[in-house]
C-alpha positions in Angstrom: -4.7 43.5 3.5 -4.5 43.4 -0.2 -6.2 40.4 -1.8 -5.1 38.1 -4.7 -7.3 37.7 -7.7 -5.1 35.1 -9.4 -2.5 32.5 -8.5 0.0 31.4 -11.1 -0.6 27.6 -11.7 1.4 26.7 -14.8 5.0 25.5 -14.5 6.2 28.4 -16.8 4.4 31.0 -14.8 5.7 29.8 -11.5 9.2 29.3 -12.8 9.2 32.9 -14.2 8.1 34.2 -10.8 11.0 32.3 -9.1 13.5 33.6 -11.6 12.3 37.2 -11.1 12.7 36.7 -7.3 16.2 35.3 -7.8 17.1 38.3 -10.0 16.0 40.7 -7.2 18.2 38.8 -4.7 21.1 39.1 -7.2 20.6 42.9 -7.4 20.6 43.1 -3.6 24.0 41.3 -3.4 25.4 43.7 -6.1 24.2 46.7 -4.1 25.6 45.3 -0.9 29.1 44.6 -2.3 29.2 48.0 -4.0 28.4 49.7 -0.6 30.8 47.4 1.2 33.7 48.9 -0.9 32.8 52.4 0.3 31.9 51.3 3.9 34.0 48.4 5.2 32.0 48.4 8.5 28.7 47.6 6.6 27.0 44.4 8.1 24.9 41.9 6.2 21.8 42.9 8.3 20.3 45.2 5.6 21.2 42.6 2.9 19.4 39.9 4.9 16.3 42.2 5.3 16.1 43.0 1.6 16.6 39.4 0.5 14.0 38.1 3.0 11.5 40.7 1.9 12.0 40.0 -1.8 12.0 36.2 -1.4 8.8 36.3 0.8 7.1 38.7 -1.6 7.8 36.3 -4.5 6.7 33.2 -2.6 3.5 34.6 -1.1 2.0 35.2 -4.6 2.7 31.6 -5.5 1.2 30.0 -2.4 1.4 26.3 -2.1 4.7 24.3 -1.6 6.8 27.4 -2.5 5.4 29.3 0.5 5.4 26.1 2.6 9.2 26.0 2.3 9.4 29.6 3.8 7.1 28.4 6.6 9.4 25.5 7.4 12.5 27.7 7.3 10.9 30.2 9.7 10.8 27.5 12.4 14.5 27.1 12.2 15.3 30.1 14.4 18.7 29.0 15.5 20.1 28.6 12.0 18.6 31.5 10.0 19.4 35.2 10.2 16.7 37.0 12.2 15.5 39.0 9.2 14.5 35.7 7.5 12.8 34.3 10.6 10.7 37.4 11.1 9.6 37.7 7.4 9.1 34.0 6.7 7.1 33.6 10.0 4.4 35.6 8.3 3.7 32.6 6.1 2.4 30.8 9.1 -0.9 32.6 9.4 -0.7 36.0 7.7 -0.4 36.1 3.9 -2.5 38.0 1.3 -5.8 36.1 0.9 -7.8 35.3 -2.2 -10.3 37.9 -3.3 -14.0 37.3 -2.5 -14.9 36.5 -6.2 -12.0 33.9 -6.4 -13.1 32.4 -3.1 -16.7 31.9 -4.3 -15.5 30.5 -7.6 -13.1 28.1 -5.9 -15.7 26.9 -3.4 -18.3 26.2 -6.1 -15.8 24.4 -8.3 -15.0 22.0 -5.4 -18.4 21.7 -3.7 -20.7 22.0 -6.7 -22.7 24.7 -4.8 -21.9 28.2 -3.5 -21.2 28.5 0.2 -24.5 30.5 0.6 -26.4 27.4 -0.5 -24.8 25.3 2.2 -24.3 27.6 5.2 -26.8 30.0 6.8 -24.1 32.7 6.7 -20.7 32.9 5.0 -18.1 35.6 5.1 -16.2 35.7 1.8 -13.4 37.7 3.3 -10.8 35.5 4.8 -10.0 35.6 8.5 -6.7 33.7 8.2 -4.6 32.9 5.1 -1.6 30.5 5.0 0.4 28.5 2.5 -2.1 25.9 1.3 -5.5 27.3 2.2 -7.4 30.1 3.9 -10.1 30.1 6.6 -13.5 31.8 6.4 -16.2 32.2 9.1 -19.6 30.6 8.5 -22.8 29.9 10.5 -25.0 26.8 10.4 -27.9 26.1 12.8 -26.6 28.7 15.2 -23.1 27.3 15.3 -20.0 29.3 14.3 -17.8 27.4 11.9 -14.4 27.7 10.3 -14.3 26.8 6.6 -10.9 26.2 5.2 -10.7 26.5 1.4 -7.6 25.2 -0.6 -6.0 27.6 -3.0 -6.6 26.6 -6.7 -3.8 24.7 -8.4 -1.8 24.1 -5.2 -1.8 20.3 -5.4 -0.9 20.2 -9.1 2.1 22.5 -8.8 3.9 20.6 -5.9 6.1 18.4 -8.1 7.1 21.2 -10.5 7.8 23.6 -7.6 10.1 21.1 -5.9 11.9 20.3 -9.2 12.7 24.0 -9.4 13.9 24.2 -5.8 15.9 20.9 -6.0 19.1 22.2 -7.7 19.3 25.0 -5.1 18.8 22.6 -2.2 21.4 20.2 -3.6 24.0 23.0 -3.6 22.9 24.3 -0.1 23.1 20.9 1.6 25.9 19.4 -0.5 23.7 16.4 -1.5 25.4 14.0 -3.8 24.2 11.1 -6.0 20.8 9.5 -6.5 20.4 8.9 -2.8 19.3 12.5 -2.4 16.1 11.7 -4.3 14.6 10.0 -1.2 14.6 13.3 0.7 12.8 15.1 -2.0 10.3 12.3 -2.4 9.6 12.4 1.4 8.9 16.2 1.2 6.8 15.8 -2.0 4.7 12.9 -0.5 4.0 14.9 2.6 3.1 18.1 0.7 0.7 16.1 -1.5 -0.9 14.6 1.6 -1.4 18.1 3.0 -3.5 19.0 -0.1 -5.8 16.0 0.6 -8.5 17.4 2.9 -10.3 14.1 3.0 -7.2 12.6 4.6 -6.8 15.6 6.8 -10.3 15.2 8.1 -9.7 11.6 8.9 -6.4 12.3 10.6 -7.9 15.2 12.6 -10.7 13.0 13.9 -8.2 10.3 14.9 -6.0 12.7 16.8 -8.9 14.4 18.6 -10.2 11.0 19.6 -6.8 9.8 20.9 -5.6 13.0 22.6 -8.7 14.7 24.0 -8.0 13.1 27.4 -4.8 15.3 27.8 -5.4 18.1 30.3 -5.7 21.7 29.2 -5.8 20.6 25.5 -8.9 21.2 23.3 -9.8 20.6 19.7 -12.5 21.7 17.2 -15.1 19.3 16.1 -15.0 18.4 12.4 -17.9 18.2 10.0 -17.6 15.6 7.1 -21.0 16.7 5.6 -19.5 20.2 4.9 -16.1 19.0 3.7 -14.6 17.7 0.5 -11.1 17.0 -0.8 -10.5 20.8 -1.1 -12.8 22.2 1.6 -12.8 21.3 5.3 -15.2 22.6 7.9 -14.7 22.6 11.7 -15.8 24.5 14.8 -14.6 28.1 15.0 -12.2 28.2 17.9 -11.6 31.5 19.8 -8.2 32.4 21.2 -4.9 34.1 20.6 -2.3 32.6 18.2 0.4 31.2 20.4 2.9 33.8 19.1 0.6 36.6 20.2 0.0 35.0 23.6 3.7 34.6 24.4 4.3 38.3 23.6 1.9 39.4 26.3 1.7 36.7 28.9 3.5 37.5 32.2 2.0 34.7 34.3 4.5 31.8 34.7 1.9 29.4 36.1 -0.2 29.9 32.9 2.9 29.5 30.7 3.8 26.2 32.5 0.2 25.0 32.1 0.0 25.7 28.4 3.6 24.4 27.9 2.9 21.2 29.7 -0.2 20.6 27.5 1.8 21.2 24.4 4.7 18.9 25.5 2.3 16.1 26.6 0.5 16.4 23.3 3.7 15.8 21.3 5.2 13.1 23.6 1.9 11.2 23.6 1.7 11.3 19.8 5.3 10.3 19.3 5.6 7.6 22.0 2.1 6.2 22.1 0.5 6.8 18.7 3.8 6.6 16.8 2.7 9.4 14.5 3.1 13.1 15.1 1.6 16.5 14.0 4.8 17.5 12.2 3.9 21.1 11.7 4.4 22.8 15.1 4.3 26.5 14.3 2.4 29.2 16.2 -0.3 29.5 13.5 -1.5 26.0 14.3 -2.1 26.7 18.0 -4.3 29.1 20.0 -4.6 29.8 23.7 -8.3 30.4 24.7 -9.7 32.5 27.5 -9.5 29.5 29.9 -5.7 29.3 29.2 -6.2 26.0 27.4 -4.2 25.1 24.3 -6.2 24.7 21.2 -4.7 22.5 18.5 -5.6 23.0 14.8 -4.7 21.7 11.3 -3.7 18.1 11.1 -2.8 18.0 7.4 0.9 17.2 8.1 1.0 13.9 10.1 4.2 11.9 10.1 4.1 8.1 10.7 7.1 7.0 12.7 8.2 3.4 11.7 9.6 1.2 14.4 12.9 0.7 12.6 13.5 4.5 12.9 11.8 5.1 16.3 13.9 2.6 18.2 17.4 3.8 17.3 16.3 7.5 17.2 15.1 7.4 20.8 17.8 5.1 22.1 20.1 8.1 21.3 18.3 10.0 24.0 20.2 8.0 26.6 23.5 9.4 27.9 24.8 5.9 28.3 24.3 5.3 24.5 25.7 8.7 23.5 28.8 8.2 25.6 29.4 4.6 24.6 31.5 4.9 21.4 30.7 1.5 20.0 26.9 1.6 20.6 26.7 5.2 19.5 28.5 4.3 16.3 26.1 1.4 15.6 23.1 3.7 16.1 24.5 6.2 13.6 24.7 3.4 11.0 21.2 2.2 11.8 19.9 5.8 11.2 21.9 6.1 8.0 23.9 9.0 9.4 27.0 7.0 8.8 27.3 5.0 5.5 29.1 1.9 4.4 30.9 3.8 1.7 32.1 6.5 4.0 35.9 7.2 4.2 37.6 7.1 7.6 37.7 10.9 7.6 33.9 11.1 7.0 33.2 8.6 9.7 35.3 10.5 12.2 33.9 13.9 11.2 30.2 13.0 11.3 30.6 10.9 14.5 32.0 13.9 16.3 29.5 16.3 14.7 26.4 14.2 15.7 27.9 13.5 19.1 28.0 17.2 19.8 24.6 17.8 18.3 22.8 15.0 20.1 24.5 15.7 23.5 22.9 19.1 23.3 19.5 18.4 21.7 18.7 15.5 24.0 19.2 17.6 27.2 15.4 18.1 27.9 15.1 14.2 28.0 17.9 13.9 30.6 15.9 15.6 33.3 12.7 15.0 35.2 11.9 18.6 34.9 13.2 20.9 32.2 13.0 24.7 32.1 12.6 25.9 28.5 13.3 29.5 29.7 17.0 28.5 30.0 18.5 30.9 27.5 21.9 29.1 27.6 20.4 26.0 26.1 19.2 27.9 23.1 22.3 30.0 22.9 24.3 26.8 22.7 22.1 25.6 19.8 22.6 28.8 18.0 26.4 28.6 18.5 26.4 25.0 17.2 24.5 26.2 14.1 27.0 29.0 13.5 29.9 26.5 13.9 28.4 24.2 11.3 27.7 27.0 8.9 31.3 28.2 9.0 32.9 24.8 8.9 34.5 24.4 5.5 35.1 20.7 5.9 31.4 19.9 5.7 31.4 21.2 2.1 33.9 18.4 1.2 31.8 15.6 2.6 28.8 13.8 1.1 25.8 15.6 2.5 23.4 12.6 2.1 23.1 12.0 5.8 20.3 10.3 7.8 17.1 8.4 7.1 14.4 10.3 5.2 12.4 10.2 8.4 14.7 12.8 9.9 13.3 15.5 7.8 9.9 15.7 9.6 11.1 14.4 12.9 13.7 17.1 13.1 11.2 19.7 11.9 8.9 18.6 14.7 11.5 18.9 17.4 12.9 22.2 16.1 9.4 23.6 16.0 8.4 22.2 19.4 11.6 23.5 21.1 11.0 27.0 19.7 7.4 27.1 20.9 8.4 25.9 24.3 11.2 28.6 24.4 8.7 31.3 23.4 6.4 30.1 26.2 9.3 30.0 28.7 7.6 27.0 30.2 8.9 24.6 32.8 7.6 21.1 32.3 7.6 17.6 33.7 9.3 15.6 31.0 7.5 12.3 31.3 4.1 13.6 32.5 2.5 12.3 29.3 2.9 8.7 30.6 -0.1 9.1 32.8 -2.3 9.1 29.7 -1.2 5.7 28.5 
């Protein structure tokens, strides 16, 4: 794979790159509409493919928060055209890495020494590259290690990247007024946390200590002595990325075993720890030779405050969803309904979220849930299509829901998609045995 010798770090450089990417997308639309005049049967499939490729190509050279947005979008399989999902999913664990000279320079800048002065062996060619950092193999005292090095300038460009994305997001999601700032602040704060490897090291050790008792779930050991705020060192873990494993696995018993470990891991975090690994994409999980789930990368951990947790999970109950008065009160608690809403907005969003929650909470209504049920995911896709075509939603104030929804919804979208890829059948409340 081609390597990168330079990452644009200034606001002007990054803005220029985004503008160039936008221009390419504009040309794609012009071509599409020109061809559509000649061929009325032309579908948007080719347009989506061209746009996805141009957007991804632009973002991958920027790295950081710009690429992280693509990664987050790739998890939303039910609401994005397949061309975008396929292209953006590359951002999860397969993007052009930094060149060896830039790696060595970056490491020395952050560690004060070259990697060869610290490790017995170090491979300057990356094994995995993602949105915020890339991983290298090292050896120390006979132990194989994974050394994650953060891309230069990533932390400093987050605020400016988001300020450039903000006007587009406001139009896409019909956000109105100053209240929308809370959503951007939540994303910015979480992205800044992800660039703090000292925090990630602490979070990783806490999660490992709390969750290592879960069956068929394993973690790397972390090494503070070989870590800084921009470099983090852990055991090298062997295994297939979850997306690779699901493509080849034909053993339902193994799929159920891995799926149960994944589900228990998330339910234990959410319900017992009240914090969650809010980055559930395939690049953060491996399946080893013993068919155990290996969990990696705890840079994005979401704390779940009680005032959000309580009403959020009360909406799991069918009795609450189907009781108009209680359901309405929970929507106000979660800021889905607002005091300044018109009667039309209250009626519209009550119906919308009733349909949404009736579907999304189905796994919690059963003792055993089969994530190979294609009808469940087809219904989610149909609901997404219905919302995307609903012209009424464009007339409503899009500032809906507590800021905590951003990463909680991301967590469940990602988890559901991973469970569907595994086609796992799981015991829903099995995690309770680890209390």
